[in-house]
N, C-alpha and C positions, 0 to 999 in steps of 0.2 A: 290576267284578270285584274280588275280595279282593286287597289289596296284599300280595304275598308278600315282605315284607322279612325281615330276619334274626330279628326278634322274633316275627313270625307263624310263621315256619318253626320256631323253637324250640318254641313252644307246640303246633304241629301234631305235631311229633315226640313231645312229652310226652303229647299226646292218644293217640297210637298205642301208646306204651309203657305208659301207664296201663291201657289196655284189655287189653293182653297180660298185664300183672300180675294183673288181676282174673280173667281166664279160665284162667290157669295156676296159680293159688294153691291150696294144700291147706288153708289156714287162712281162717276167716271174717273175721278181722281184716285179713288181707292183701287179701282181696276188697274190704272196706270202704275200705281205704286207696287201692286202685286206683280205686274209684268217686269218692272225694274228689279225687284228683289229676286224674281225667278231668273232673270238674266245673269245677275252677279253670282247667284248660287251655282248655276250650271257652268259658268266659266271656271269657277274654282274646282268643280268636279272633273271637267274635261282637261284641265291643265295638268301637265306633267313636265317637270323641269328636266327630266332625263331624256325627253324626246322633243327635239326642236320643232318637229312637224306639228305636234299637239299644241305647242305654244303659238305657232303661226295660225293654226285653226282657231285658237281662242281669240286672237286679235281680229281675224276676219269676222268671227261670229259677233264680237262686241261692236264692230263698226256697222255691220248690217242692222243689228238689233237696235243700236243707239239711233241710227238714222230713222228707222221705222217708228221708234218710240217718239221721236221729235215730231214726225208727221202725225202720229196718232194724237199726241197732246195738243198740237196746233189745231187739228180738226175739232177736238173736244172744246177748246176755248172759243172757237168761232161759232160752234153750235150753241154753247151756253149763252154767248152774247146775242144770239138770235139775229145775226147779220143776214139780211135778205136783200142784197143789192146785186142785180144782174146775175141771178141764179147762184149766188155764192153759197147759199144753204145746200143746194143740190150737189155742188162741187165738193163741199166739205164732207157730206155723207159719202160721196164716192171715194174721196181720199181716205176716209176712215176705214172703209171696206178694203181698199187696196193695201193699206198699211198692215192690216191683219193678215191679208193673203201673203205678203212678203215675209212676215214673221213665221208663217207656217211653211214657207218654201214651196208654195203652189206655183205651177207653170203659168206664165212665162218668166216668173221671178225665181227660178229654181237653180240657177247656176251656182250660187253661193252654197246652197244646200248640198249639192253633189261634191263640190270641192272640199267642204269641211268634213263630210263623211269619210272621204278617202284618206284623211290624215288622223282619224281618231281610232281608239280601240273599240272593240265590239260592245262593251257595256255602255260607253258613252253614245255609240250609235243607236243602241236600243232606246235610251232615254230621249234622244233627239227625234227619233221616228215615231214615238208613241206619246210619252208623257208631255213633251213640249208642245204638242198640238192641242192639248185640252183647253188651256186658257184662251188662246186666240179664237178657236172655233166656237166656244160658248159665248164669248163676248160678241163675236160676229153674228150669232143667232139673235142677239137683242136688237140689232140695227142693220139688217142685211138688205141689200138691193138685189132683187131676184134676177134681174137682167145680168148684172155683173157676176152673180153666183153661177148662173148657167153658162156664161161665157168662159169663166175661169175653170169651171168643172169640165167642160169639153176640151179645153186646151190641156188641162192636167192629165186627163185620161189618155189623150192622143200622145202627148209628150212622154208620159210614163211608160206607155206601151212600146212606142217606136224607139225611144232613147235607150232602152235596155238591150236592144238587138246588137249582137256582135261585141258585147262587152265581156271582158275577161276577168275583171276584178269583182269579187263577190260583194264588196261594200257598195260599188257602183250599181250592181244589179239590184241589191236591196233598196238602194236609194231611189232608183226609178220605179221600183215596185211600190214604194211608199208614196211617191207622187201620184201614181195611178190609183192607189187606194184612197188617197186624199180626195180625188175627184168623186169616187163613190161615196165618201163620207159627206161631201158637200151636198150631193143629191139626197142622201138620207136626211140631212139636216133640214132641207127644204120640205120634205114629205112629213116626217114625224120625228120628234125628239126621242121617243122610245126606240124607234128603228135605228137612230144614230147611236144611241147607247149600246144597243146589242151589237151592231156592226163593229164599233170601236173596241168593245171588249173581246170579241172573237178575233179581230185582226191583231190586237195586242198580245193575246195568248199565243196565237200561232207564230207571230214574229218573235216572241220571247223564246219559244222552243227552238226555232231555227238558229237564232243568234247564240243561244247557249251551246248548241251543238258545234257551230262554227268556232266559237271561242274555245271550247274544250279540245277540238282537233287542231287549233291554231291555223285555221284555213282563212286565207285572204285572197287567194287566186283560184280561178276555176280549174287550172291544171293540177292543183294540189289534191283534187279528188282522186288522181291516180295513186297517190301515196297512201290511201286508206285500203289498199288491196289486202293487207294482212288482217284486217278486221273480218270477223266472221260474216259469211254471206247474209245470214238472217239480220244481223245488226245493220249492215249496209242497206238491205232491203227496207228496213223500218225507217232509216234516215230518208231514203228516197220517197217513201210514202208520205212523210211529213212535209217534204218539199212540194209534192203534188197537192197536198191539202192546202198549203199556203197559196198555191197558184189557183185554187178555186175549182179543182176538177172533181166532179161527182164520182163516187158517192161519199167523199170525205167531208169533214166538218167545215172546211173553208168554203165549200159551195153553198152552205146554208144561208149566211147573211146576204150573199149575192142573189140567191134565189128569192129570198124575201123582198129584197130591194126591187128586183125586176117585176115581181108580182104587184107590188104597190105602185110602181110606175105605170104598169099596164092598166091598173084600175083607175089611174088619173089621166089616161089617154096620152101618155108620154111615149108614143110608139117609136118615133125617130130616135130619141135619146136612148131608148132600150136597145135598139138595134146597134147603135154606135158603141154602147158600152159592152155588149156581148162580143162584137167583133174585136174590139181592143183587148178584151179579156183573153181571147184566143192567142193574140200576139204575146201577151204577158206570160201565158202558160208556156209558150215556146221557149223563152229563155230560162225558165225553170227546168224544162226538160233537157236543156243543154247540160246542166249539172248531173242529172240522172244518167244521161247517155255517156258522159265521160267516165263515170264511176262504175257503171254496170256493163256497158257494151264493149269498151276498149280494154284490152289486156296489155299491161305493162309489166316489166320485170320488177321484182321486189327488191328494194334497196336494203342491204344488210344493216346500214347505219341508221335506218329510219326507225324510230321508236313509235310504235302505234298502240301503245297501251293507254289509249285515251279514256276508255270507258271502264270505270270500276263497277262493282256489283250494284251499288245503289243507283248510279246513273243509268245502268241498263234497266233496272226496275222502273225508273221514271220514264224511260224511253218506251218500254213496253206498254205502260199504263196510258201515256199520252197518245200513242199510236192506236191503241184499242178504242179510246174515246173518240179519236178523229175518224175512225172507220165505222163506228156504230151509232154515234150521236145523230147523224142525219137520218138514218133509218128509223130510229126510235122517235125522233121529233116528227117525222112525216106521218107516223102512225098515231101519235098522241094529239097532234094539232092539224087542222085543215088550213094550211098556208095558202 
C-alpha cells in the first residue's frame, strides 16, 4: 500500500487542487497550468525509488503527458490568434480534442495507458483510472467535436471489450475495463452532464472497492485467486458479487448507470450505438466472470505457507456493507424513480 508520509500527502493535496483549478478556470492557460500541476503531482505520487518499474512508468507517463500538453497548448494559441487559413481553425479544434483523448488514455491511444498500469501499485492505478480522467473530460466538454467523440467512443468500447479477453494480469483487465467505461462516459457526456456525474461516481466507487480488495489480498495475477481458498466461502462469495457488480450485471448497483445511459440513448434514437454498447458489455462481463470461475469452481490444494489472513473484522464489515448496498440499491432506485 502507498506510504502516506507527509511528502505523499502534500502531493496528493496538490493533485486535488490542480484538478479543481483546471475545471473551475475561465481561461485556457489556467486550465493548461492546472493540467501541468496535476502531471507533476501524480508523477511524485506514483514514483517509488525502491521499484525500478515504477520509475520507468513515471518517465513514460511524463513523456506522453508532456507531448499532449504541447499539442494542447499549441492548439489553444492558434485558436486565440483566430487563425483561419485553409481550415486551420477546424484542424486546431480537432487536435485540441485528440490531445485530451490521449491524456485520458482513450482508444486507439491506449497503449501507454496499459503499459503504465502494469508497472504501478494498486493505489496509483486507482488514481489513474478515476481521478486523472476528471480534468481532461470536463475540459473536453467545453469544446468537443461530436463526430470525433462518437468515433473515439465506439473504438474505446470495442477495444476495451475485446482487449481484455484472455488476459491473465488483473491490472491489465482493470485497464481494459477502464477504457470500456471511458467510452460509456463519453456517451454520457454527450447526452447530459448530470448523467455523466452519476456514471462517474458509480464507476469510481465500484472501482475503489475492487482495487482495495485486490490490494489487501496482494493479487496481481488471475491465478492468485486460487490462493484465497482458505478464506471463508461467504467472504469469497461476497468478493465475487462485487466483481459482478463492476461488470454491470443486474440486479447489482453497477447495472444502474448503464441502464440509465441506455434509456437516455434510446430516447434520443441512438439505437445502433445502444446495441453496440450492450453487446460489448457482455464481452466485458466475460472476463470478469473468469476471476469468479477461477476462485469458485476450481479446487486447488491449500498451501501451508500461504497466509490468507487478509481480512480483519473492520474490513469484513465494510465488505458486507458495500455488498448489501450493491445488491439492494438497484431495486430501491427502480421503485423510487421511473428511469
